[in-house]
C-alpha positions in Angstrom: 6.9 -12.6 20.9 9.0 -10.2 22.9 6.0 -8.4 24.6 4.8 -9.5 28.0 1.2 -10.0 27.0 -1.0 -10.5 23.9 -3.0 -7.5 22.7 -6.5 -7.1 21.3 -6.5 -5.2 18.1 -9.6 -4.0 16.1 -8.4 -3.4 12.5 -10.8 -1.3 10.4 -10.2 -0.8 6.6 -12.2 0.0 3.5 -10.6 -2.8 1.6 -8.9 -6.0 2.5 -7.3 -8.5 0.1 -8.5 -10.9 -1.2 -12.1 -9.7 -0.6 -11.8 -6.2 -2.2 -8.8 -4.4 -3.5 -7.8 -1.3 -5.4 -4.3 -0.8 -4.1 -1.6 -1.3 -1.5 -4.0 -0.7 1.5 -5.7 -4.0 0.7 -2.5 -5.8 0.6 -1.3 -4.5 4.0 -4.8 -5.1 5.5 -4.7 -8.7 4.2 -1.2 -9.5 5.5 -0.4 -7.5 8.7 -3.3 -9.0 10.8 -2.1 -12.5 9.8 1.3 -11.8 11.3 -0.2 -10.2 14.4 -2.5 -13.2 15.0 0.4 -15.6 14.5 2.1 -13.9 17.4 -0.8 -14.5 19.7 -2.7 -11.3 19.4 -6.5 -11.2 19.3 -7.2 -9.5 15.9 -10.7 -8.8 14.6 -11.2 -7.0 11.3 -14.1 -4.9 10.0 -14.9 -3.9 6.4 -18.0 -3.2 4.3 -19.8 -6.1 2.6 -19.6 -4.8 -1.0 -21.9 -6.4 -3.5 -18.9 -7.6 -5.5 -17.7 -9.8 -2.7 -18.6 -13.5 -3.4 -20.4 -14.6 -0.2 -20.3 -18.3 -1.3 -16.7 -18.3 -2.3 -15.6 -16.8 1.0 -18.2 -18.8 3.1 -19.8 -15.8 4.8 -21.8 -16.6 7.8 -24.4 -14.3 9.5 -23.6 -13.3 13.1 -26.8 -13.8 14.9 -26.2 -11.2 17.7 -25.1 -8.6 15.1 -28.4 -8.4 13.2 -30.7 -5.4 12.4 -28.5 -2.9 14.3 -29.5 0.7 13.7 -27.3 3.8 13.7 -28.5 7.4 13.4 -26.3 9.6 11.3 -27.9 13.1 11.5 -31.4 12.8 10.3 -31.0 9.4 8.7 -31.1 6.0 10.3 -29.2 3.1 8.8 -29.7 -0.5 9.5 -27.0 -3.1 9.1 -26.2 -6.7 9.9 -22.9 -8.5 10.0 -21.4 -11.5 8.3 -18.2 -13.2 9.3 -15.5 -15.2 7.6 -11.8 -16.1 8.0 -9.0 -14.1 6.4 -7.7 -16.8 4.0 -4.6 -18.5 5.3 -5.4 -17.6 8.9 -7.9 -17.9 11.8 -8.4 -14.1 11.8 -12.1 -13.2 11.8 -13.2 -10.6 9.3 -16.6 -9.0 10.1 -18.3 -7.5 7.0 -20.9 -4.8 7.5 -23.9 -5.5 5.4 -25.8 -2.3 4.6 -27.1 -2.7 1.0 -28.2 0.9 0.6 -24.6 2.1 1.1 -22.4 -0.8 -0.1 -24.2 -2.5 -2.9 -22.6 -0.3 -5.6 -20.6 -1.3 -8.7 -17.3 -0.2 -7.2 -15.6 0.1 -3.8 -15.4 3.8 -4.1 -18.1 5.8 -5.9 -17.7 9.6 -5.6 -21.4 9.8 -5.1 -23.1 12.3 -2.8 -23.3 9.9 0.2 -19.6 8.8 0.1 -19.1 10.4 3.6 -22.0 8.4 5.0 -20.7 5.1 3.6 -17.5 5.3 5.6 -18.8 7.2 8.6 -21.1 4.2 9.0 -18.2 1.7 8.7 -16.3 3.5 11.5 -19.4 3.6 13.8 -20.4 0.1 12.9 -17.0 -1.3 14.0 -17.3 0.4 17.4 -20.9 -0.7 17.8 -20.0 -4.3 17.0 -17.2 -4.2 19.7 -19.8 -3.0 22.2 -22.1 -5.9 21.5 -19.1 -8.3 21.7 -18.2 -6.9 25.1 -14.8 -6.4 23.6 -12.7 -3.4 24.5 -9.7 -3.5 22.2 -6.3 -2.3 23.3 -5.8 -0.8 19.9 -8.2 0.5 17.2 -6.1 0.5 14.0 -7.8 2.5 11.3 -6.5 3.1 7.8 -6.6 6.1 5.5 -9.4 8.6 5.4 -12.2 6.1 5.1 -11.9 5.0 8.8 -10.1 8.1 10.1 -13.2 9.2 12.2 -12.8 6.2 14.5 -10.5 8.2 16.9 -12.9 11.2 17.3 -15.9 8.9 17.6 -14.1 7.1 20.5 -13.4 10.5 22.2 -16.9 11.9 21.7 -19.9 9.7 20.7 -18.6 6.7 22.6 -16.7 8.4 25.4 -19.3 7.3 27.9 -18.6 3.6 27.4 -16.0 2.5 29.9 -15.4 -0.6 27.8 -13.2 1.6 25.7 -11.6 3.6 28.6 -8.2 2.1 27.9 -8.4 1.8 24.1 -5.9 3.6 22.0 -6.1 4.5 18.3 -3.6 4.2 15.5 -4.2 5.9 12.1 -2.1 4.7 9.2 -1.8 7.0 6.2 -1.1 4.9 3.1 -1.3 7.8 0.7 -1.8 11.4 1.8 -3.1 12.4 -1.6 -6.5 10.9 -0.6 -8.0 12.9 2.3 -11.7 12.5 2.3 -12.7 16.1 1.8 -16.4 17.0 2.0 -18.6 20.1 2.3 -18.9 21.3 5.9 -22.7 20.8 5.8 -22.2 17.1 6.1 -21.0 17.5 9.8 -24.6 16.9 11.2 -24.8 13.7 9.1 -21.6 12.4 10.6 -23.2 12.6 14.1 -20.7 15.2 15.1 -22.8 18.4 15.2 -22.6 18.8 18.9 -18.8 18.2 18.7 -18.3 20.7 15.9 -15.9 22.8 18.0 -13.4 19.9 18.0 -13.1 19.9 14.2 -10.6 22.0 12.4 -12.2 25.5 12.5 -10.4 27.1 9.6 -11.6 24.3 7.3 -15.2 24.7 8.5 -15.1 28.4 7.9 -13.8 27.7 4.4 -16.8 25.3 3.9 -15.0 21.9 4.2 -14.3 19.1 6.6 -11.5 16.6 6.1 -11.8 13.0 7.4 -8.0 12.4 7.3 -7.1 15.7 8.9 -9.6 14.9 11.7 -8.0 11.5 12.2 -4.6 13.1 12.4 -5.8 15.4 15.1 -7.3 12.8 17.3 -5.5 9.5 16.8 -3.1 8.6 19.6 -0.4 7.7 17.0 -0.2 8.4 13.3 1.8 6.0 11.2 2.7 6.0 7.6 4.3 3.3 5.4 7.9 4.3 5.4 10.3 6.4 7.6 11.2 8.8 4.9 7.6 9.4 3.9 6.8 10.2 7.6 9.3 13.0 7.3 8.3 14.1 3.8 4.6 14.6 4.6 5.5 17.1 7.2 6.9 19.4 4.5 5.0 21.6 2.1 6.4 19.7 -0.9 4.7 16.4 0.1 2.1 17.2 2.8 -0.6 18.2 0.4 -2.0 20.8 2.8 -1.7 18.6 5.9 1.9 19.4 6.8 0.9 21.9 9.4 -1.3 19.5 11.5 1.3 16.7 11.0 4.1 19.0 12.3 1.9 19.7 15.4 1.7 15.9 15.9 5.3 15.2 14.9 6.2 13.5 18.2 3.5 10.9 17.5 4.1 10.4 13.7 5.9 7.2 13.0 7.1 5.5 9.8 7.0 1.7 9.4 7.9 0.2 6.0 5.3 -2.2 4.6 6.1 -5.9 4.6 6.2 -8.2 1.6 4.3 -11.5 1.4 7.1 -13.8 0.4 4.6 -16.7 0.1 3.4 -14.9 -3.1 6.5 -13.0 -4.2 9.3 -15.6 -4.1 11.2 -16.8 -7.2 11.9 -20.1 -5.5 8.2 -21.0 -5.3 6.5 -18.7 -7.8 3.9 -20.7 -9.9 3.6 -17.9 -12.5 7.2 -18.2 -13.8 8.6 -20.8 -16.2 11.6 -21.7 -14.0 12.0 -21.1 -10.3 15.3 -20.1 -8.9 17.2 -18.9 -5.8 20.2 -16.9 -4.9 22.6 -19.7 -6.0 21.2 -20.2 -9.5 19.8 -16.7 -10.2 21.7 -16.3 -13.5 20.3 -19.5 -15.0 16.8 -18.9 -13.6 16.6 -15.4 -15.0 18.0 -16.4 -18.4 15.3 -19.1 -18.7 12.5 -16.7 -17.6 13.8 -14.1 -20.0 13.7 -16.5 -22.9 10.1 -17.6 -22.0 8.8 -14.0 -21.5 10.3 -12.6 -24.7 9.1 -15.5 -26.7 5.5 -15.1 -25.4 5.7 -11.3 -26.2 7.1 -11.9 -29.6 10.4 -10.2 -29.0 13.8 -11.6 -30.1 16.0 -12.8 -27.3 19.4 -11.3 -27.8 21.2 -12.2 -24.5 23.9 -9.6 -25.0 22.0 -6.7 -23.4 19.8 -6.2 -20.4 16.0 -6.5 -20.2 14.4 -3.4 -18.5 11.0 -3.8 -16.8 8.2 -1.5 -15.6 5.1 -2.6 -13.7 3.2 0.4 -12.6 0.1 2.5 -12.6 0.7 5.1 -15.3 0.1 8.3 -13.2 2.0 11.5 -12.4 3.0 10.0 -9.0 5.1 7.4 -10.7 7.3 9.9 -12.5 7.7 7.9 -15.7 8.1 11.1 -17.8 11.7 11.1 -16.6 12.3 7.9 -18.6 11.0 9.2 -21.9 14.1 10.7 -23.4 16.8 8.5 -21.7 14.9 5.3 -22.7 14.4 6.5 -26.3 18.1 7.1 -26.6 19.1 3.8 -25.0 16.7 1.9 -27.2 18.0 3.7 -30.3 21.7 3.2 -29.7 22.1 0.3 -27.2 21.3 -3.4 -27.1 18.5 -3.3 -24.5 14.9 -4.6 -24.3 12.0 -3.0 -22.5 8.7 -4.6 -21.2 6.0 -2.3 -19.7 2.9 -3.4 -17.9 0.4 -0.8 -16.8 -2.5 1.5 -17.5 -3.4 5.1 -16.6 -3.0 8.6 -18.0 -3.1 8.8 -21.8 0.3 10.7 -22.1 2.1 7.7 -20.6 0.1 5.1 -22.5 0.6 7.0 -25.7 4.4 7.3 -25.2 4.9 3.6 -24.4 2.7 2.7 -27.4 4.9 4.9 -29.5 8.1 3.3 -28.2 6.6 -0.1 -29.1 5.8 1.1 -32.6 9.2 2.7 -33.0 11.2 -0.2 -31.7 9.1 -3.2 -32.4 12.0 -5.7 -31.9 12.9 -4.2 -28.6 9.8 -3.0 -26.8 6.5 -4.5 -25.7 3.8 -2.4 -24.0 0.9 -4.4 -22.3 -1.9 -2.0 -21.6 -3.8 -3.1 -18.5 -2.9 -5.3 -15.6 -2.0 -9.0 -15.6 -1.0 -10.7 -12.4 0.9 -13.5 -14.1 2.7 -11.1 -16.4 3.7 -8.9 -13.4 5.5 -12.0 -11.9 7.0 -12.9 -15.2 8.5 -9.4 -15.6 10.0 -9.5 -12.2 11.6 -12.9 -12.8 12.9 -12.1 -16.3 14.0 -8.5 -16.1 17.6 -7.5 -15.2 16.7 -3.9 -14.2 13.4 -2.5 -12.8 12.5 1.2 -13.3 10.7 3.1 -10.6 11.5 6.8 -10.8 8.6 8.0 -8.6 7.7 11.7 -8.0 6.6 10.5 -4.5 6.2 7.0 -3.1 4.7 6.4 0.3 6.2 2.9 0.5 6.2 1.0 -2.8 6.2 -2.7 -3.1 7.6 -3.5 -6.6 11.1 -2.4 -5.6 11.0 -4.9 -2.8 9.7 -7.6 -5.1 12.5 -6.8 -7.5 15.2 -7.2 -4.9 13.9 -10.7 -4.0 13.9 -11.7 -7.7 17.4 -10.4 -8.3 16.1 -7.6 -10.5 18.1 -4.5 -9.8 15.9 -1.5 -9.1 16.5 2.1 -10.4 14.6 4.4 -8.0 14.4 8.0 -7.0 15.3 8.8 -3.4 11.9 9.4 -2.0 9.5 7.8 0.5 9.8 4.0 0.9 12.1 3.8 -2.1 14.7 5.7 -0.1 14.2 3.4 2.9 14.4 0.1 0.9 17.0 0.6 -1.8 20.6 1.6 -1.1 22.9 3.0 -3.7 25.4 0.4 -4.9 29.1 1.2 -4.2 31.3 -0.8 -6.6 34.4 0.0 -4.4 32.9 -1.7 -1.3 30.4 -4.0 -3.0 27.7 -2.7 -0.7 24.2 -1.6 -1.8 21.2 -3.0 -3.6 20.4 -0.7 -6.5 20.8 2.7 -8.3 19.3 5.7 -6.5 19.0 9.2 -7.9 18.0 12.2 -5.9 16.5 15.1 -8.0 13.3 14.7 -9.9 14.6 15.3 -13.4 15.5 13.3 -16.4 19.2 14.0 -15.9 19.2 12.2 -12.6 17.4 9.2 -14.1 19.7 9.2 -17.1 22.7 9.0 -14.8 21.2 6.1 -12.9 20.3 4.2 -16.1 23.8 4.8 -17.6 25.4 3.7 -14.3 23.3 0.6 -14.2 24.0 -0.4 -17.8 27.7 0.1 -17.2 27.6 -2.1 -14.1 25.7 -4.7 -16.0 28.7 -5.1 -18.3 30.8 -6.1 -15.3 29.6 -9.6 -14.4 31.3 -10.0 -11.0 30.0 -6.7 -9.8 26.5 -7.4 -11.2 26.4 -10.8 -9.5 27.4 -9.2 -6.2 24.7 -6.5 -6.6 22.0 -9.1 -7.3 23.0 -11.2 -4.4 22.8 -8.2 -2.1 19.3 -7.5 -3.1 18.1 -11.1 -2.8 19.4 -11.2 0.8 17.3 -8.3 1.9 14.4 -9.1 4.3 11.2 -7.1 4.1 9.0 -9.9 5.4 5.9 -9.2 7.6 7.7 -11.2 10.3 10.2 -8.4 10.5 8.1 -5.3 9.6 5.1 -6.6 11.7 7.3 -6.7 14.8 7.6 -2.9 14.6 3.8 -2.6 14.8 3.8 -4.9 17.8 6.4 -2.8 19.6 4.3 0.4 18.8 1.1 -1.2 20.0 2.8 -2.4 23.2 4.1 1.0 24.0 0.8 2.6 23.3 -1.2 0.1 25.4 1.1 0.5 28.4 1.1 4.3 28.2 -2.0 4.6 30.4 
């Protein structure tokens, strides 16, 4: 580790893999702290104890000195106790806040009337636990709107406690589309009524309060999950109403690309695929996995043309409508195969179902999510399609690079930061990147990819370029370490 001293980091998140997961936040929360701890930092994590978490499977143990703690939120008093376990694959302690009245629900997120209380309590409980531990973290790292009140709580409700006098806060925005907007009348229940003047007054006048906006105002540093997304969210096109406050904080807005867990996503060790492979036998390995996948899906394996893959949530964010006409034409006139894995909005599901019916020998659409199939598609496909309208970071394009699966992406967010346009003249680049959000741009990228596929030497170079890229947490986590160190030494 390059830094002179180890740091103490309190990491607070609404979901942490493998305990509870709905998206990329859980993956980051389950991986970054392991890297930080491996570098000698004291990392302690806090999350809710949802009823869906298997206490026996994860060997949860009650923390005796963190029992029957009471916190007043407005007119209500909530009691909670804490259980602890290790983050699998590490010695990192994960403290789970047990408050059945708030967290024993069918899902992680509910949309019920008390959603603001569920996550205000999590933020307060994490700080209360640190007090009882006698532990003043150098950094409080909070994530998304659910824990975005930690910075203002440190500066108001807990300002009296000198234990936190030198603590700094980092807020990571994983997806700005989710902001934690609530009616303004919940402010007393957040325990912030006497600090109402510190909240965004225009929002209060309009009858609303935003957790994420409040976090952006009071965190010492705001990070997001790619450099390009950090710039994009300061614009009207991508800021979703928060561009103004982000522009005010622009000197403290930092983009750091998420890391990939190569223990899980590695074609050399992947237990889900029929034949493992590396950079020196990628052609043979992908051919074997292609045969196996197409056989399992009931599609004929004509090795003369490429296999296209999509693994995605089927939502407007992912921009898959751009593929509709170009893919239909390619399937009609060219020797290509398409495998799609995902679920979401009916317009996308209906279209891919129609493609499967129209081209039954060329297309398979699997509605839902299947972890094994996701790995098999990455290993078998030649080209991966990811034409996102916006993409804070994205992970599948980085998985694809490691598997020698050439990505077609739009130049936005983390896609712009992780995939470089292939230049056949120089042999540099890792994929096919189009700029404008329209089907013409995607059609150009697809046509160029298919043309390059028919040139074996160029295609081999392109695949090797991608497989040599390194987006490990060892590399990406070091950027967080440097950020923490600067912040902790800033006085």
